[in-house]
N, C-alpha and C positions, 0 to 999 in steps of 0.2 A: 596112598595106603589101599591093600588089598579088602576085598569085601570080607567082612565078620568079624574086622578088627573091632576093639572095643569103644572107639570113639564114634562110630556110626550108631550106637544106642541112643545118643541124643538127640539126632537127626531125625523128625518124624519122618513117616513115609510119604512118598510123593502124593500129589491130589491128582484128580483126573484132568487130562490134558485138555484145553480149552480151546487151542490156537486151531485155526481153520487154515489148512495148506493151499486150498484153491483163492480165500478171498483174502488171506496175508494179515487177519487181526484175529482179536479175543470175542469169543461170545460166550455169556454164561450167567447164570441167575442164581439170585442170593435171596434168604429170607432174614427178616429183620422185625420185630416189632407186630407180628401178624401180617406184614406187608412182602408183596412180593419185587422183587427188584431184579431189572435186567440190564446187564451191559451188551452193548452192541457197538461192534466198529470199532474196539479200543485197538490201537494200534502198538501197544506196549510202552512201558514206562510206568510212571506213578500213576496211582488211583486214588481218585478224591470224590466229592461229592456228586461233582458233575458228570462223573464216568456213569452213572447208571439213570435210568428212566424208572419210575413207580408205574405199577398197574394196577389201579384203583379197582377195576372191575374183575381181578383174580381173584379167587376164593382164599381166605386167609390159610395159608400150609400149615402154622403151627398153631399152638396154645394162644388163648385170648391175650391181649395186650395188659401188662401187669396194672394192678390199681397204683393210683398217681401217690405220689410221695413229697411230700413239703419238704423242700430245703431252703436254708438260708445262706446266703452268697455275699461276699463283699466285692463290689467293684473297684476296679482300677480303672485309672486315665489312660486311654489310647495313646502311645508315644511311638513314634517312629522317626528315623533320621528328617529333619527339615517340618517335622510336624508346628502347630501354632505354640505357643508359650501360654498356660494359663494366666500368666501375671501381666498385666499393661509393663509396659518398657522393659519388659525382659530380654536381655540381651540373647540375639540366636546364636546359635553355633556357626563359627565361619568355616570350618570344614565342608559344611553342607551348601553346595551352590546350585540351586534348582535352574537356573538361568541356563547353567551347562546343558541341559538336555531340550535340545531342539526339537519341538515337537513336528510332525510330518505325519504323513498319510502312511508312511512303512512302521512309523513307531506308534502304534495304538498304544502299548502300555505307558509312555511317556505322557501321552495326553491324559489319561486316567489319572496318572500321578499328579500332574500338576492341577487336576480338576479337584482331587482331594484335598491338597495342600492349600490353594487360593480359595475355594469356595467352604469346604468345611470348618468349623470354628473348632475351639477347643473343648468343648463339652460332648465330647465321645468318650464313651467308657467300655471297657470290656468285663465280661462276667465270664468266669471259668464253668464249662459244662460240666454239670453234676454227673459222677459214674452211676451206673443203674445200682439199685440195691441189692444186697446179697440174697440168696435164696433162703428160706428157713432154716434156722440151724446150722448155717455157714458163716463164714468169715468175708469179711470185705475182699480180701484178695482172690477169693474163687470167682468173682466177676470181672472180665476185663473193664478197662476207663475207655476203652475205643471198641470199633466196629459194632456200635448198638445205632439204634433209631432212637433219638430223644424226641418226645412229644411236651410241648411246652403248653400245657392246658390254661394257666394264666400265669402272669406276671405281674408282681406289685412291686413298686419301687418307694422304698422311705427314704427321704431326703434327711439334711442335716438340721431340719427345723421339726422335725418328726412329722412330717406330713406324708400322706401315702397318695400313691398315684399308679392308677390302673394302666398298663400297657397292652395295646392289641396290635397285633402285624399288620401290615398293611396289605392289601390284595395284590395276588402274583399275576392277575390278568385282570383286563378292561381298564378303563379310565381311573388315572392315579396309581397306576401298578407300579411297585418298586420292590425288586428283593434282591439280594446280596448274596444269599447261600441257599435257594429254593430249589429243589429237585423236583423236575416235571413229573405229573402224576402223583405227588405227594402233596399233604396238606401244608397248608402255608406257616403253620405252626410246629411243622416237624424239621427236625435237624438230624440229618445224618453225617455220623461221625465215623469215620475208616480209622484200622489201625493201620499206622505207615513204619514203614521201616526207615528211621532216619538215618543216613550215611551208611548204607550196606556197605561191604568187604564188596566190591567189583572185581571179577577175574577177567584175565585177556579174554579176547574174543575167539570164540571157538569156530563160530562159522562168520563170513562176510560175502554175500552174493550181491550182485548188481543185476537188474531187470528193465531192460527198456524196448520200446518199439522203434525198430529201424524201418523208418518210412522208403529208404532207397531199394532196402532187399525186400520189403514187405513181408517181415518177420518182426517176433520179439526174442531178445535175446536174453539168456540167464549166464553171468559171468562169475565163475566162482575164483575168489580171492583168496579163500580161506575155507578149511575144512575139515571139521573134528582137531580144533587147533594147529594144523599144518597149512604152511602157505603154500598156494598153489601157484599165484601169479604175483607179480609186485604191484601190479596196479591195471585198470583197464586198458591200458594205451595199447591203439590201433596199429603200432608200428609193424607188428609181424605180418598183417593183413596186408599192408600196404607195400610191404616188400614183395610181397607176392606179384605185384604188378609192375614192378620197376624195370626198367630198360636194360638190358644186358650189352647191346650195341651189335648183337650179329645180325639182326634184322632177316633172322631166318624163323620163321612162325610155326606153331602146331598148335591144333584146336583142342583144348579141354572143356570138358562140361562147364566146370567152375574153378575158381580161385581156391588155394585152401583157407583155412581159417586156423588161428592159434587155438592151443589147447586149451580146455576147460571152459569154451564157449557153445552153449547148448542152445537150439533154437527152437522156438516154438510157432507153431500155425495156427489161425484162425479156425475153428470148427464151425461148419455152416449149421444154419438152425434145421432141427428136425434132423440132424444127422443121428442116424442108430446107433452108430459106435459111441457117443456120447452118453446114451442110455443104456448102454452094457449089452446093446446088442450085436449082430454080427456085422462088421461092415462091409460094404460092397466097395466096386472098384474106384467108386467116385467118394465113399465116405471119410471124412476128415480132411478133405481138400480145404485149405483155406482161401476164403474169398476176399479176406481184408476188410470186410465191413461190418461181420457180425457173428455172434457167437462167442465162447470163451477160447481160450489159449490152449493148447495140447503140445506137450515137449513131442518135437520129432528127433530122427535119428540121423546123425550124419555119417557118412560114409568117405573112408579115404578112396579117391578115384585114381591117384596117381600109381596104383600097382595094375598089373593085368588083369586081377580079379580085385572088384571093389571089397573093401574090408569095412565093417562098421565100427567107428570109433567109440571108445568105452564112453558110458553114461556119467551122468552127475556124482560126485563123491560127497557130495553136503546133503543131508536128510531134508532141509529145507525146501529143496526142488525135487524129492524122489530119491535122492540116494541113501545108502549106499547102495549101487547096483548088482545084484546078484547074479543077473545074467552078462552083465559088461556092456550091454546096449541101451540102458534109461528105462524107465519102467512108466513112460507116458504121464508125467505129472501134468495135472490141468489147472489152468488159472481161471479164476471169473472173469467174466468181459470186462468190468470194471476196477480189477486190482490193481492193473498196471497204468498210473498216472500219465499224461502226456510227457512229462520230463523225466520219468523213470521212476524206480524206486531201490531202495539199500534194504536188504534184509540183513539182519544180525542175529547172532546167537551167545550168550554168553552166560557164566554162572555168577551168582550172587549169595552171599552167606549177611543174615542179620538176625537179631534177636526179636522175639515177640514180645508183649505186653508182660509176659510172666518172667521175662529172661530166657527161655529157651531157646537156642539156636535153630533156625530154619534157611534152610538151604534150599534154592530152586535155580532153575534155568530160564532166562529171560529171553524172549525172542521179541524183535522189534522189524516195524516197515518205516522208514522213514523217506521222502521225497529226494531226489537229486537236483541237480541243477540243470541237467541236460543227459538225455538218453545216450547209452554207447552206441557207437556206429562200427560196424564191422568191414566197411570197405568191400564188401560182397560183391561181386560181378559173375553174372550169368552169361554161359556161352560165348567164352572169350579165347582170344588167340595169344600166346604167349612165345616169347621168343625163348630158341633153343639156345644150348650152352656152346654153340660154337659149329655143331654138326648141321649139314643141311638136311631138309627132310624133302625124301622123294615124294613125288603125290602117287 
């Protein structure tokens, strides 16, 4: 639909962009309950209590914490597939086979599951987190039930014998520390409840880019498989690059400065430390030369050397790595030194649509960075002889 259509009136305006094109992650600050929360190094995907850390030394950004509210809640027994039954000799569900989950070093979650089932009893209970009170003169629906910082001042449990038991949280640090949902930097009695989009409508991939370090060529490569919803390459196969070094059988050779590369492969070079070009200065003759050991990664420009006059190849299309290119030869996109893991990274961009806690539609574009099983290899060869297509070369 074109801009200005009535349906877009329901979609809120986009929030500020928090994605770092250099570090390939999100960084943002939040405020909740008079506390400052910071998200660092988020690679995309779901956001939960462990995504942020609190900063108790930061000054309170907003109004003081609201007054305490007394709430009576009815707990319910914790239940999950394979949980211990509360009654003696109660028959377990035959569908659940906990022995089928073989614990080993590569399946930490399975080990934790077996620990919960085999070590813990049937006396675990769940208490719903109460929503914050409405503002003076407002209704309950005026305040969201999530996206809040709940502080439990004191918790008293009344059992079936009408006896009251005061509960205190265990310490989060030191001897005897134990915590399940503790956020670093916050008090042990504070619980962070995030607004989570349940089963959002996920659109097709808009961008799909592979980035990895090619040790043979002493370069890093960004390979555009998809950009702005259009497929550029079917995969990251290096068959096209291998074909450049295939023998033709003529046994007549000519010299080429380097082999060619498939389209949509974009090189990155290491930037030397104290390089003036990295700080916005005027580069000299050696500025930006990669030494393969230190500094960030800077996008370089490839040229077609098969013609009499070298012709720069087009730059990237995906905006994840500096595109679209207005000049056609790239924008010199830079990556932080630690942004590319040894196995490579996959960047993706897609649209998601969900509803917030008030039922209003929320549309956003998610970017994510996920590790690869292995980095892409270009089979690039420098200063090679290639065989002619049947014509002898005169010295």
